[in-house]
C-alpha positions as CSV (number, residue, x, y, z in Angstrom):
1,M,-5.6,0.1,10.9
2,K,-3.0,2.5,9.4
3,G,-2.8,2.9,5.6
4,W,1.0,2.4,5.7
5,E,3.5,0.0,7.3
6,V,7.2,0.1,8.0
7,A,9.8,-2.7,8.2
8,R,13.5,-3.2,8.2
9,L,14.9,-5.9,6.0
10,G,17.3,-7.2,8.7
11,E,14.5,-7.6,11.1
12,L,12.1,-9.6,8.9
13,R,11.9,-13.3,9.0
14,S,13.9,-14.9,6.1
15,V,13.9,-18.5,4.9
16,P,16.2,-20.7,2.9
17,G,15.7,-20.8,-0.9
18,P,17.2,-22.9,-3.6
19,G,21.0,-23.6,-3.2
20,T,22.5,-21.0,-0.8
21,L,19.8,-18.4,-1.4
22,R,18.3,-16.7,1.7
23,W,14.9,-15.2,0.9
24,T,13.1,-12.4,2.7
25,P,9.5,-12.5,1.4
26,L,8.6,-8.8,1.3
27,R,5.5,-9.2,-0.8
28,R,4.1,-11.8,1.5
29,H,5.0,-9.7,4.6
30,F,3.2,-6.6,3.4
31,G,0.5,-8.3,1.4
32,V,1.5,-6.5,-1.7
33,T,-0.9,-7.2,-4.6
34,A,0.3,-4.8,-7.3
35,F,3.7,-6.4,-8.0
36,G,6.1,-9.0,-6.7
37,V,8.9,-7.8,-4.4
38,N,11.4,-9.8,-2.4
39,A,14.9,-9.4,-0.9
40,Y,17.8,-11.9,-1.0
41,T,20.7,-11.6,1.4
42,A,24.1,-13.5,1.6
43,S,25.9,-13.8,4.9
44,E,29.1,-14.8,3.1
45,A,30.8,-13.9,-0.2
46,G,30.1,-16.5,-2.9
47,Q,26.5,-17.2,-1.8
48,D,23.6,-16.9,-4.1
49,V,21.5,-13.7,-4.1
50,V,19.5,-14.7,-7.2
51,E,18.9,-18.3,-8.1
52,E,19.6,-19.4,-11.7
53,H,16.4,-19.2,-13.6
54,T,14.4,-17.6,-16.5
55,E,11.0,-16.1,-16.4
56,E,9.7,-17.8,-19.5
57,T,6.9,-19.6,-17.7
58,L,5.4,-16.5,-16.2
59,G,6.7,-14.0,-18.8
60,H,7.6,-11.5,-16.1
61,E,9.8,-8.5,-16.3
62,E,12.3,-8.2,-13.4
63,L,14.3,-5.4,-11.8
64,Y,17.1,-6.2,-9.4
65,V,18.7,-3.5,-7.2
66,V,21.8,-4.1,-5.0
67,V,20.9,-2.3,-1.8
68,A,23.9,-3.5,0.2
69,G,27.3,-4.9,-0.6
70,S,28.0,-5.9,-4.2
71,A,27.1,-8.8,-6.5
72,T,28.0,-10.3,-9.8
73,F,25.1,-11.1,-12.1
74,V,25.5,-13.7,-14.8
75,L,23.1,-12.9,-17.6
76,D,23.0,-15.4,-20.5
77,G,26.6,-16.3,-19.5
78,E,27.8,-12.7,-19.4
79,E,29.2,-11.5,-16.0
80,V,28.0,-8.1,-14.9
81,P,29.4,-6.8,-11.5
82,L,27.1,-4.4,-9.6
83,P,28.0,-2.3,-6.5
84,T,25.6,-0.9,-4.0
85,G,23.0,1.1,-5.8
86,G,23.5,-0.8,-9.0
87,A,20.4,-2.0,-10.9
88,V,19.7,-4.4,-13.7
89,F,16.4,-4.6,-15.6
90,L,15.6,-7.8,-17.5
91,R,12.8,-7.1,-20.1
92,D,13.3,-10.4,-21.9
93,P,11.9,-13.3,-19.8
94,R,14.1,-15.7,-21.8
95,V,17.4,-14.3,-20.3
96,R,18.9,-16.9,-18.0
97,R,19.9,-15.1,-14.8
98,Y,21.9,-15.7,-11.7
99,A,23.8,-13.6,-9.1
100,R,26.2,-14.3,-6.4
101,A,27.4,-12.1,-3.5
102,D,30.9,-10.5,-3.8
103,E,31.0,-9.6,-0.1
104,P,29.3,-10.6,3.1
105,G,26.0,-8.9,3.8
106,T,25.1,-8.4,0.2
107,T,21.4,-7.8,-0.3
108,V,19.5,-7.7,-3.6
109,L,16.0,-6.3,-3.9
110,A,13.9,-8.0,-6.7
111,V,10.8,-6.5,-8.2
112,G,8.8,-8.3,-10.9
113,G,5.5,-8.3,-12.7
114,Q,3.5,-8.9,-15.8
115,P,4.4,-6.6,-18.7
116,G,1.6,-4.1,-19.6
117,A,-0.1,-4.5,-16.2
118,H,1.2,-1.3,-14.8
119,E,-0.3,2.0,-15.9
120,V,2.3,4.8,-16.0
121,S,1.4,7.6,-13.6
122,A,1.0,11.1,-14.9
123,W,3.5,12.5,-12.5
124,E,6.3,10.7,-14.4
125,Y,5.6,12.9,-17.4
126,V,5.1,16.0,-15.3
127,F,8.3,15.7,-13.3
128,T,10.3,15.1,-16.5
129,A,8.6,18.0,-18.3
130,Y,9.5,20.5,-15.6
131,A,13.0,19.2,-15.3
132,H,13.5,20.1,-19.0
133,A,11.6,23.4,-18.8
134,D,13.4,24.5,-15.7
135,A,16.7,23.8,-17.5
136,G,15.5,26.2,-20.3
137,D,14.1,23.7,-22.8
138,V,10.4,24.3,-22.7
139,E,9.8,22.6,-26.0
140,R,11.2,19.4,-24.7
141,G,9.1,19.7,-21.6
142,L,6.0,20.2,-23.8
143,A,7.0,17.1,-25.9
144,E,7.1,15.1,-22.7
145,L,3.6,16.2,-21.7
146,D,2.3,15.5,-25.2
147,A,3.7,12.0,-24.9
148,G,1.7,11.6,-21.7
149,L,-1.4,12.9,-23.3
150,A,-1.0,10.5,-26.2
151,E,-1.1,7.7,-23.6
152,R,-3.8,9.3,-21.5
153,P,-5.9,11.7,-23.6
154,E,-7.6,14.6,-21.9
155,H,-6.0,13.9,-18.6
156,P,-6.7,17.1,-16.5
157,P,-3.4,17.5,-14.7
158,L,-1.4,16.9,-17.9
159,L,-3.5,19.5,-19.6
160,Y,-3.0,21.8,-16.7
161,H,0.8,21.5,-16.7
162,R,0.8,21.9,-20.5
163,A,-1.0,25.2,-20.0
164,C,1.7,26.2,-17.4
165,L,4.6,25.5,-19.8
166,L,2.8,27.2,-22.8
167,A,2.3,30.3,-20.6
168,R,5.9,30.3,-19.6
169,D,6.8,30.3,-23.3
170,G,4.5,33.2,-24.0
171,R,2.0,31.2,-26.0
172,L,-1.0,32.5,-24.0
173,D,-3.8,31.6,-26.4
174,E,-2.7,27.9,-26.5
175,A,-2.2,28.0,-22.8
176,R,-5.7,29.4,-22.2
177,R,-7.3,26.6,-24.3
178,A,-5.4,23.9,-22.5
179,L,-6.3,25.3,-19.1
180,E,-9.9,25.8,-20.0
181,R,-10.2,22.1,-20.9
182,A,-8.3,21.0,-17.8
183,L,-10.7,23.1,-15.6
184,E,-13.7,21.8,-17.5
185,L,-12.7,18.2,-16.8
186,N,-11.6,18.9,-13.2
187,P,-13.0,22.2,-11.7
188,A,-11.1,21.5,-8.5
189,L,-8.0,22.7,-10.3
190,R,-9.3,26.3,-10.5
191,E,-8.1,27.3,-7.0
192,R,-4.6,26.1,-7.8
193,A,-4.6,27.8,-11.2
194,A,-5.6,31.1,-9.6
195,Q,-2.4,31.1,-7.4
196,D,0.0,29.5,-9.9
197,E,2.8,31.9,-10.9
198,D,3.0,30.3,-14.3
199,L,-0.6,31.2,-15.0
200,L,-0.7,34.8,-13.7
201,A,-0.7,36.2,-17.2
202,L,-4.0,34.3,-17.9
203,G,-5.8,36.1,-15.0
204,V,-7.5,33.0,-13.7
205,A,-10.1,33.7,-11.1
206,G,-10.6,31.5,-8.1
207,E,-13.8,29.7,-7.0
208,P,-16.7,32.1,-7.2
């Protein structure tokens, strides 16, 4: 059995939901266990793409993304039109939510889950840090990595990339300390460090 699976929304079985809602059960189809994810499609303008509800019972956060067409969301009575590519995040489960299609074929992807259950991946801090550093703001990049380390102390890749940015900034003693700790925690990073242009000034030797 492969470790991945592909599907097209238009080819998956959909079923009627409340009102005029048409539900494509993505979570059920794939057997996702980390989060809830479903799609809702309207064949005609004016049909529901999110049923009116709150998440007070479950306490879930929800993210809706319009992946085709356009929809008008009604959030606690306020209308919010969203085109293709528009997204709305509802952090407060008490918000009463509803959405209708503004054109035929509108599809909305919904992702939801329990707040606090997800652990932020280190790559989010790393990608953001390099975006700042590559734009010339190394200090802001380091601040991003430090925020990651505050959440995940002594995380080897975060320490490694902190060493890279410190070395870019000419702070070689600090860079060496960060790198030494990263390699102590994860020796497998040594081969990468030996070839990393950011770390050339540290003279890192590869695996003996």
